[in-house]
C-alpha positions as CSV (number, residue, x, y, z in Angstrom):
1,E,-9.1,10.4,5.4
2,R,-12.0,8.8,3.4
3,A,-9.5,6.7,1.3
4,S,-7.9,5.4,4.5
5,Y,-11.3,4.5,5.9
6,L,-12.3,2.7,2.7
7,A,-9.0,0.7,2.7
8,A,-9.6,-0.4,6.3
9,S,-13.3,-1.3,5.7
10,S,-12.3,-3.1,2.5
11,L,-9.9,-5.3,4.5
12,D,-12.7,-6.1,7.0
13,K,-15.1,-7.0,4.1
14,Y,-12.4,-9.1,2.4
15,L,-11.6,-11.0,5.6
16,N,-15.3,-11.7,6.3
17,D,-16.1,-12.7,2.8
18,N,-13.1,-15.0,2.5
19,V,-13.1,-16.8,5.8
20,N,-12.7,-20.3,4.2
21,Y,-10.4,-19.2,1.4
22,V,-6.7,-18.5,1.0
23,F,-5.8,-15.0,1.9
24,S,-4.3,-12.9,-0.9
25,W,-2.8,-9.5,-0.5
26,H,-3.2,-9.1,-4.3
27,D,-6.9,-9.7,-4.2
28,Y,-7.4,-7.4,-1.2
29,I,-5.3,-4.6,-2.8
30,H,-7.5,-4.7,-5.9
31,L,-10.7,-4.7,-3.9
32,A,-9.5,-1.7,-1.8
33,N,-8.3,0.1,-4.8
34,N,-11.6,-0.4,-6.6
35,E,-13.6,0.8,-3.6
36,I,-11.5,4.0,-3.4
37,C,-11.7,4.7,-7.1
38,S,-15.4,4.2,-7.2
39,E,-15.8,7.0,-4.6
40,R,-14.4,9.7,-6.9
41,H,-16.6,12.7,-7.2
42,N,-16.2,15.3,-10.0
43,N,-13.1,13.4,-11.2
44,I,-11.2,14.3,-8.0
45,R,-8.8,11.6,-7.1
46,M,-8.1,10.5,-3.5
47,G,-5.7,7.9,-2.2
48,T,-3.9,6.4,0.7
49,T,-0.8,4.4,1.4
50,L,-0.9,1.1,3.2
51,A,1.4,-0.8,5.5
52,A,0.1,-4.1,6.9
53,I,1.3,-7.1,8.7
54,R,-0.5,-10.5,8.9
55,F,0.5,-12.9,11.5
56,T,-0.2,-16.6,11.1
57,E,0.8,-19.7,13.0
58,N,3.8,-20.3,10.8
59,F,4.9,-16.9,9.4
60,I,4.6,-13.2,9.2
61,D,3.4,-11.7,5.9
62,I,3.9,-8.0,5.1
63,C,2.4,-5.7,2.4
64,N,3.0,-2.1,1.6
65,I,1.9,0.3,-1.0
66,G,3.3,3.9,-1.1
67,D,5.8,5.2,1.4
68,S,4.3,3.9,4.6
69,K,7.1,1.9,6.1
70,I,7.4,-1.5,7.9
71,F,10.4,-2.1,10.2
72,G,11.8,-5.2,11.8
73,L,13.6,-5.1,15.2
74,K,16.4,-7.5,15.7
75,N,19.3,-7.2,18.2
76,K,18.1,-3.6,19.1
77,K,18.5,-2.5,15.5
78,L,15.6,-1.4,13.2
79,T,15.7,-2.4,9.6
80,Q,13.2,-1.3,7.0
81,L,11.5,-4.4,5.5
82,S,9.2,-2.6,3.1
83,Y,9.9,-0.9,-0.2
84,D,9.0,2.8,-0.8
85,H,7.0,3.3,-4.0
86,T,8.3,6.8,-4.8
87,D,10.3,8.4,-7.7
88,Q,13.4,8.6,-5.4
89,E,15.3,5.9,-7.3
90,L,14.5,7.5,-10.6
91,Q,15.8,10.8,-9.3
92,K,19.0,9.2,-8.1
93,K,19.5,7.5,-11.5
94,L,19.0,10.9,-13.3
95,H,21.3,12.6,-10.8
96,I,18.6,14.9,-9.5
97,T,19.8,16.2,-6.1
98,G,18.6,18.6,-3.5
99,K,15.0,17.5,-3.6
100,K,13.8,16.2,-0.3
101,T,10.3,15.1,-1.1
102,Y,9.4,12.4,-3.5
103,R,6.3,11.7,-5.5
104,L,4.4,8.5,-4.9
105,T,4.4,6.1,-7.8
106,Q,2.0,3.6,-6.2
107,H,-0.9,4.0,-3.7
108,L,-4.5,2.9,-3.2
109,G,-6.8,5.0,-5.3
110,I,-4.6,4.8,-8.4
111,K,-6.1,3.9,-11.8
112,E,-5.9,0.2,-12.4
113,N,-3.8,0.7,-15.6
114,E,-1.2,2.6,-13.5
115,M,-0.9,0.1,-10.7
116,T,1.8,-2.5,-10.5
117,L,2.0,-4.9,-7.7
């Protein structure tokens, strides 16, 4: 809950601080991740996933980290537009079956050296 709050408040801070600059998901993700990591107490990690959509005059821009999904609706059909950051693909490659839950490989609150964007 706290990590989700920090992610949302970081976006508000980022947007207010960068009104006249080019928006960057990359910069926002690092800001939010750092905010969440700095709140660790007694080395207890916390994290959150993110699914966000930015609408501009000319395009729609999406960003996700973790397994929160973004869908598009076209001709009454939903299509997943986002990519899940889980170990599901690795398990498929290693022929591990029967497991219905997957571990997140990316999320906000992850150590910087473990994060890939």
